[in-house]
Each structure stands twice: as C-alpha cells, then as structure tokens.
One Martini backbone bead per residue (centre of mass of N, CA, C, O) as a GRO file, in nm:
protein
  234
    1MET     BB    1   0.095   0.037   0.024
    2SER     BB    2   0.029   0.367  -0.066
    3ARG     BB    3   0.099   0.731  -0.026
    4PHE     BB    4  -0.076   1.039  -0.050
    5THR     BB    5   0.055   1.379   0.019
    6VAL     BB    6  -0.033   1.696   0.160
    7SER     BB    7   0.099   1.963   0.289
    8GLU     BB    8   0.041   2.233   0.494
    9ASP     BB    9   0.220   2.437   0.343
   10ILE     BB   10   0.048   2.431   0.086
   11PHE     BB   11  -0.229   2.508   0.213
   12ALA     BB   12  -0.138   2.783   0.326
   13ALA     BB   13  -0.103   2.900   0.028
   14LEU     BB   14  -0.352   2.683  -0.078
   15PRO     BB   15  -0.661   2.647   0.051
   16GLN     BB   16  -0.815   2.548  -0.236
   17TYR     BB   17  -0.670   2.300  -0.271
   18CYS     BB   18  -0.718   2.016  -0.500
   19LEU     BB   19  -0.783   1.652  -0.570
   20GLY     BB   20  -0.805   1.425  -0.813
   21VAL     BB   21  -0.777   1.063  -0.777
   22ALA     BB   22  -0.584   0.785  -0.934
   23ALA     BB   23  -0.545   0.420  -0.936
   24ALA     BB   24  -0.362   0.170  -1.131
   25ARG     BB   25  -0.378  -0.189  -1.197
   26GLY     BB   26  -0.285  -0.391  -1.464
   27ILE     BB   27  -0.116  -0.270  -1.707
   28ASP     BB   28  -0.087  -0.251  -2.071
   29ASN     BB   29   0.153  -0.014  -2.225
   30ARG     BB   30   0.274  -0.136  -2.505
   31ALA     BB   31   0.022  -0.116  -2.670
   32PRO     BB   32  -0.154   0.028  -2.885
   33SER     BB   33  -0.437   0.270  -2.888
   34ALA     BB   34  -0.684   0.366  -3.093
   35ARG     BB   35  -0.875   0.507  -2.897
   36ILE     BB   36  -0.670   0.702  -2.764
   37ALA     BB   37  -0.556   0.830  -3.019
   38ALA     BB   38  -0.830   0.949  -3.113
   39LEU     BB   39  -0.884   1.118  -2.863
   40LEU     BB   40  -0.640   1.303  -2.883
   41ASP     BB   41  -0.691   1.416  -3.166
   42GLN     BB   42  -0.968   1.539  -3.099
   43GLU     BB   43  -0.880   1.731  -2.870
   44VAL     BB   44  -0.682   1.893  -3.035
   45GLN     BB   45  -0.877   1.995  -3.250
   46THR     BB   46  -1.087   2.127  -3.065
   47PHE     BB   47  -0.899   2.323  -2.919
   48ALA     BB   48  -0.785   2.473  -3.171
   49GLU     BB   49  -1.083   2.570  -3.267
   50THR     BB   50  -1.165   2.718  -2.961
   51HIS     BB   51  -0.869   2.846  -2.933
   52ASP     BB   52  -0.633   3.098  -2.825
   53ALA     BB   53  -0.332   3.199  -2.709
   54ALA     BB   54  -0.409   3.491  -2.604
   55GLY     BB   55  -0.658   3.366  -2.401
   56LEU     BB   56  -0.558   3.150  -2.196
   57ARG     BB   57  -0.492   3.310  -1.918
   58GLU     BB   58  -0.822   3.374  -1.882
   59LEU     BB   59  -0.886   3.110  -1.804
   60PRO     BB   60  -0.985   2.998  -1.508
   61GLY     BB   61  -0.786   2.759  -1.465
   62LEU     BB   62  -0.524   2.912  -1.554
   63ARG     BB   63  -0.549   3.151  -1.366
   64ALA     BB   64  -0.533   2.984  -1.105
   65CYS     BB   65  -0.248   2.874  -1.157
   66ARG     BB   66  -0.102   3.144  -1.174
   67GLU     BB   67  -0.180   3.239  -0.888
   68ALA     BB   68  -0.046   2.998  -0.745
   69PHE     BB   69   0.241   3.050  -0.831
   70GLN     BB   70   0.260   3.322  -0.689
   71ALA     BB   71   0.194   3.213  -0.400
   72LEU     BB   72   0.467   3.018  -0.434
   73GLY     BB   73   0.699   3.207  -0.574
   74MET     BB   74   0.624   3.200  -0.891
   75ASN     BB   75   0.670   3.256  -1.232
   76PRO     BB   76   0.420   3.211  -1.478
   77ASN     BB   77   0.601   3.304  -1.729
   78LYS     BB   78   0.851   3.113  -1.677
   79PHE     BB   79   0.647   2.890  -1.535
   80LEU     BB   80   0.462   2.671  -1.681
   81CYS     BB   81   0.211   2.497  -1.658
   82SER     BB   82   0.138   2.205  -1.801
   83VAL     BB   83  -0.139   2.288  -1.938
   84GLU     BB   84  -0.046   2.552  -2.068
   85ALA     BB   85   0.174   2.429  -2.244
   86LEU     BB   86  -0.014   2.241  -2.396
   87ALA     BB   87  -0.214   2.454  -2.507
   88LYS     BB   88  -0.007   2.630  -2.656
   89ARG     BB   89   0.087   2.417  -2.854
   90VAL     BB   90  -0.187   2.367  -2.990
   91CYS     BB   91  -0.244   2.666  -3.080
   92LYS     BB   92   0.019   2.661  -3.275
   93GLY     BB   93  -0.008   2.367  -3.434
   94ASP     BB   94   0.176   2.117  -3.313
   95GLY     BB   95   0.049   1.931  -3.142
   96LEU     BB   96   0.051   1.576  -3.043
   97PRO     BB   97   0.208   1.310  -2.952
   98HIS     BB   98   0.250   0.966  -2.959
   99ILE     BB   99   0.368   0.776  -2.688
  100ASN     BB  100   0.143   0.643  -2.492
  101PRO     BB  101  -0.151   0.558  -2.365
  102LEU     BB  102  -0.123   0.703  -2.086
  103VAL     BB  103  -0.019   0.975  -2.185
  104ASP     BB  104  -0.245   1.031  -2.392
  105LEU     BB  105  -0.479   1.028  -2.191
  106GLY     BB  106  -0.384   1.259  -2.013
  107ASN     BB  107  -0.373   1.475  -2.238
  108ALA     BB  108  -0.667   1.462  -2.330
  109LEU     BB  109  -0.799   1.535  -2.047
  110SER     BB  110  -0.647   1.793  -1.994
  111LEU     BB  111  -0.772   1.943  -2.234
  112ARG     BB  112  -1.074   1.903  -2.184
  113TYR     BB  113  -1.049   2.028  -1.867
  114LEU     BB  114  -0.810   2.213  -1.802
  115LEU     BB  115  -0.596   2.016  -1.640
  116PRO     BB  116  -0.372   1.902  -1.436
  117MET     BB  117  -0.210   1.579  -1.528
  118GLY     BB  118  -0.061   1.336  -1.378
  119ALA     BB  119   0.205   1.068  -1.384
  120HIS     BB  120   0.291   0.775  -1.178
  121ASP     BB  121   0.515   0.530  -1.109
  122ILE     BB  122   0.473   0.325  -0.846
  123ASP     BB  123   0.728   0.129  -0.875
  124ARG     BB  124   0.921   0.413  -0.844
  125LEU     BB  125   0.863   0.449  -0.558
  126GLU     BB  126   0.998   0.490  -0.234
  127ASP     BB  127   0.774   0.683  -0.042
  128GLY     BB  128   0.560   0.751  -0.192
  129LEU     BB  129   0.370   1.069  -0.221
  130GLN     BB  130   0.440   1.426  -0.242
  131VAL     BB  131   0.334   1.755  -0.146
  132ARG     BB  132   0.604   1.985  -0.103
  133LEU     BB  133   0.872   2.124   0.038
  134SER     BB  134   1.183   2.153  -0.016
  135THR     BB  135   1.509   2.018   0.032
  136PRO     BB  136   1.855   1.986   0.020
  137GLU     BB  137   1.822   1.660  -0.028
  138ASP     BB  138   1.698   1.703  -0.285
  139HIS     BB  139   1.638   1.557  -0.620
  140PHE     BB  140   1.683   1.610  -0.988
  141LEU     BB  141   1.602   1.457  -1.307
  142PRO     BB  142   1.627   1.547  -1.604
  143MET     BB  143   1.526   1.514  -1.908
  144GLY     BB  144   1.782   1.318  -2.054
  145GLU     BB  145   1.957   1.290  -1.804
  146GLU     BB  146   2.232   1.186  -1.558
  147THR     BB  147   2.235   1.445  -1.368
  148PRO     BB  148   2.152   1.558  -1.081
  149GLU     BB  149   1.969   1.798  -0.906
  150LEU     BB  150   1.981   2.034  -0.673
  151LEU     BB  151   1.777   2.182  -0.425
  152PRO     BB  152   1.623   2.418  -0.286
  153ALA     BB  153   1.464   2.543  -0.036
  154GLY     BB  154   1.102   2.579  -0.081
  155GLU     BB  155   1.005   2.404  -0.317
  156PRO     BB  156   0.747   2.299  -0.493
  157VAL     BB  157   0.676   1.936  -0.483
  158TYR     BB  158   0.704   1.627  -0.625
  159VAL     BB  159   0.774   1.351  -0.391
  160SER     BB  160   1.006   1.068  -0.324
  161GLY     BB  161   1.144   1.119  -0.065
  162HIS     BB  162   1.427   1.271  -0.246
  163THR     BB  163   1.265   1.233  -0.519
  164VAL     BB  164   1.194   1.435  -0.774
  165LYS     BB  165   0.921   1.440  -1.003
  166THR     BB  166   0.824   1.757  -0.968
  167ARG     BB  167   0.882   2.071  -1.046
  168ARG     BB  168   0.721   2.336  -0.950
  169TRP     BB  169   0.491   2.128  -0.901
  170ILE     BB  170   0.351   2.172  -1.238
  171TRP     BB  171   0.599   2.181  -1.453
  172ARG     BB  172   0.844   1.943  -1.427
  173GLN     BB  173   0.941   1.635  -1.517
  174SER     BB  174   1.114   1.363  -1.461
  175ASP     BB  175   1.283   1.100  -1.585
  176ASP     BB  176   1.204   0.892  -1.341
  177GLY     BB  177   0.877   0.978  -1.386
  178LYS     BB  178   0.816   0.840  -1.635
  179ILE     BB  179   0.612   0.696  -1.877
  180THR     BB  180   0.609   0.364  -1.991
  181GLY     BB  181   0.563   0.056  -2.134
  182GLU     BB  182   0.625  -0.078  -1.834
  183THR     BB  183   0.388   0.043  -1.712
  184SER     BB  184   0.135  -0.093  -1.455
  185HIS     BB  185   0.147   0.131  -1.212
  186VAL     BB  186  -0.070   0.417  -1.154
  187PHE     BB  187  -0.067   0.773  -1.072
  188PHE     BB  188  -0.332   1.028  -1.062
  189PRO     BB  189  -0.313   1.375  -1.054
  190ILE     BB  190  -0.570   1.641  -1.013
  191ASP     BB  191  -0.542   1.976  -1.029
  192ALA     BB  192  -0.719   2.206  -0.805
  193PHE     BB  193  -1.010   2.417  -0.705
  194GLN     BB  194  -1.278   2.467  -0.513
  195ASP     BB  195  -1.361   2.772  -0.649
  196VAL     BB  196  -1.333   2.662  -0.970
  197ASN     BB  197  -1.268   2.308  -1.045
  198ARG     BB  198  -1.377   2.061  -0.884
  199GLY     BB  199  -1.586   1.930  -1.073
  200GLN     BB  200  -1.389   1.872  -1.308
  201ALA     BB  201  -1.199   1.686  -1.149
  202LEU     BB  202  -1.411   1.466  -1.091
  203GLN     BB  203  -1.487   1.412  -1.385
  204ALA     BB  204  -1.206   1.339  -1.485
  205ARG     BB  205  -1.160   1.105  -1.291
  206ASP     BB  206  -1.405   0.930  -1.384
  207GLU     BB  207  -1.324   0.909  -1.682
  208LEU     BB  208  -1.053   0.785  -1.639
  209ALA     BB  209  -1.146   0.529  -1.490
  210ALA     BB  210  -1.327   0.421  -1.716
  211LEU     BB  211  -1.106   0.399  -1.937
  212LEU     BB  212  -0.915   0.213  -1.791
  213ARG     BB  213  -1.112  -0.023  -1.769
  214GLU     BB  214  -1.191  -0.051  -2.073
  215VAL     BB  215  -0.899  -0.065  -2.208
  216PHE     BB  216  -0.731  -0.245  -1.969
  217GLY     BB  217  -0.878  -0.410  -1.740
  218CYS     BB  218  -0.840  -0.265  -1.462
  219GLU     BB  219  -0.759  -0.153  -1.154
  220VAL     BB  220  -0.953   0.105  -0.971
  221VAL     BB  221  -0.887   0.395  -0.770
  222THR     BB  222  -1.051   0.663  -0.589
  223GLY     BB  223  -1.025   1.024  -0.500
  224PHE     BB  224  -0.991   1.294  -0.244
  225VAL     BB  225  -0.805   1.605  -0.199
  226ASP     BB  226  -0.762   1.810   0.097
  227ARG     BB  227  -0.726   1.983   0.384
  228GLU     BB  228  -0.917   1.768   0.538
  229HIS     BB  229  -0.790   1.543   0.312
  230PRO     BB  230  -0.441   1.480   0.270
  231GLU     BB  231  -0.500   1.165   0.208
  232PHE     BB  232  -0.402   0.871  -0.002
  233GLU     BB  233  -0.467   0.533  -0.057
  234PHE     BB  234  -0.310   0.265  -0.299
   0.00000   0.00000   0.00000
C-alpha cells in the first residue's frame, strides 16, 4: 500500500487547493491503443478550433494556476504550469505526439478539462508520493539527463523520499518519473481548486477511471484530497 500526501505548508499557501486522484493496477501499456490515439487527436483538434493562444491565460482554470504559482513564489510567465504549456503548444498548431497509451490518455483529458493531470509510475516510488516544500537533500533528474540537480529549500515539488518527480509543483517532470511502456501501476493526480474547478476535477477523475477500466481492463481506485483530507492510500 502506498500513500499520497499534501503537506500543510502547501495548503497554507493554497487553501483552496484540491485534487481528484486515481490509481490503476494491472495495465499493459506496451501495445498502442487506437481508441486512446483517436481520443487524443480529437481533443487536440477541438481545442485548437475553439481557443487561441492570446486568450489562454484568462481561462478560469489557467488563471487559477497562474495565481497559485504566484502565491507559491514562482513566476507563471517563466514557469508555465503543465496544462498551460500543453494548451499553448496545441494553439500554435504543433499538435501532440502519440507517446504511449497512458501518456496520451492523460494529455487528452488534461486538454478536455483544462486541468493539470500528472502520471507517476507507482513501482518507481521510494516512499509514497508527497506534494511539499523541498529540502536541500532533495534531488531532481531532468528529462534526458544523467546527472541529478540539487534543489534549494522551499520549492513546491511532487517528491518520493528525496527524489523529486515534478519540480515547481506542476511545471516539469523528472526523467525517472516518466511513464514508459513498462509501466503497469500508475497514480494520477488532477490538480484543481475548490472555488474554481473542483467539479471538473471530479468529472475528469471519473472519466479517467472509466476509460482505464474499459481500455486496459485494470483495477482502479479513486479519491479526493483537500485540506481536510490530505492523504489518499492506494
């Protein structure tokens, strides 16, 4: 049994912060999924046709993320949250590549609901998963690199033990946190805010769980995390 926890330090800065969460076991992520590939392509097309890059930051969900970055002491223009970077790329006409079914599914639903949706290989977690402020002992391996970076104290991170999975909260995922074809046990956090998009996070979580069951035939558990309920076991 693993545990996901959000520290009180994070809630002190973001009292409205909440997450829809899902964990799935028994996935075969090696074979392509025509259904998920088609879903991603459709979401990319729909988003590109209905949004323009100039207006992205005024969308309620993205504006809430930008305000949260500021509250956490980060410049939202320098460090784009994951879903804003995704949306901006699609609006530029660059599309999104097909990486593997789990990554493609997360990207498709992230675009549909305009919510940051992470994915973490549970078998590669050292000691559960936390959202907390970093310590000098924490380290981060950038994507495609071989040498870890040490982090300053006080940066909001997704972390397991002292291995940072995502820097600057929902900005950039580590190389050792990526989802591969060998991933069979995965945890999805969907970051949201009680007063902005809580309902969308729950809807995204439930649609994600349904698709995981239908496409992969796997076991899925879901939950909800907020300041009053800061832990989820999976």
